[in-house]
C-alpha positions as CSV (number, residue, x, y, z in Angstrom):
1,V,130.5,148.8,38.7
2,L,133.6,149.1,40.9
3,P,133.2,151.3,44.0
4,E,135.8,153.8,42.7
5,C,134.0,154.2,39.4
6,R,130.7,154.7,41.2
7,A,132.2,157.4,43.5
8,V,133.6,159.3,40.5
9,C,130.3,159.0,38.5
10,D,128.2,160.1,41.5
11,A,130.5,163.1,42.1
12,L,130.3,164.1,38.4
13,G,126.6,163.2,37.8
14,L,127.5,160.4,35.2
15,D,125.9,157.1,34.5
16,P,128.7,154.5,34.7
17,M,126.8,152.3,32.1
18,G,127.5,155.1,29.6
19,L,131.3,155.1,30.0
20,I,133.5,153.6,27.4
21,A,135.2,150.4,28.6
22,S,138.8,151.0,27.4
23,G,140.9,147.9,28.0
24,A,137.9,145.7,28.5
25,L,137.4,142.5,26.5
26,L,134.1,140.9,26.0
27,A,134.2,137.3,24.7
28,A,131.2,135.2,23.6
29,V,131.9,131.5,24.3
30,A,129.7,128.5,24.5
31,S,128.4,128.1,28.0
32,D,130.1,124.7,28.2
33,D,133.5,126.5,27.7
34,D,133.1,129.4,30.2
35,A,134.8,127.6,33.1
36,T,137.8,126.6,30.9
37,L,138.2,130.2,29.7
38,L,137.9,131.7,33.1
39,A,140.5,129.2,34.5
40,A,142.9,130.0,31.7
41,L,142.5,133.8,32.2
42,E,142.9,133.4,36.0
43,A,146.1,131.4,35.4
44,Q,147.5,134.4,33.6
45,G,146.4,136.8,36.3
46,V,143.5,138.3,34.3
47,A,140.4,139.0,36.3
48,A,137.3,137.7,34.5
49,R,133.7,136.7,35.1
50,V,130.6,135.6,33.2
51,I,128.4,138.7,32.8
52,G,125.6,137.5,30.7
53,T,124.0,135.0,28.3
54,A,122.9,135.1,24.7
55,T,119.2,135.0,24.1
56,E,116.9,135.1,21.1
57,P,117.1,138.4,19.2
58,G,113.4,139.3,19.9
59,E,114.2,139.4,23.6
60,G,116.3,142.5,23.2
61,L,119.3,143.6,25.3
62,K,118.7,143.5,29.0
63,M,120.6,143.6,32.2
64,R,119.8,142.4,35.7
65,V,119.4,145.1,38.3
66,G,118.4,143.9,41.8
67,G,117.2,140.6,40.5
68,E,115.0,142.2,37.8
69,L,115.7,142.2,34.1
70,V,115.5,145.7,32.6
71,P,116.3,147.1,29.2
72,L,120.0,147.9,28.7
73,P,120.4,151.7,28.4
74,T,121.8,153.3,25.3
75,F,123.8,156.5,25.1
76,E,124.4,158.9,22.1
77,R,128.0,159.4,23.3
78,D,130.3,158.4,26.1
79,E,129.3,159.9,29.4
80,L,132.8,161.3,30.1
81,A,132.8,163.1,26.7
82,R,129.4,164.5,27.4
83,Y,130.7,165.8,30.8
84,F,133.6,167.6,29.1
85,G,131.3,168.9,26.4
86,D,133.2,167.0,23.6
């Protein structure tokens, strides 16, 4: 979470994990290809990084927080829409 996003979310009482990611692209590629893809994107001036790995379905969706794997939160609707009462 970028510091600017964190500051706005803290000020408004929002969870940044529940915001829509307009303009974001998630790409699932073989781990052998991630360096190639990252280099190609960087060559085009696109900031990118590896953010996760695919696991067996039974393991569920998790994220790493402070070195610990925790369940990925779910949200009924976007946090910003909730804030504005949409």
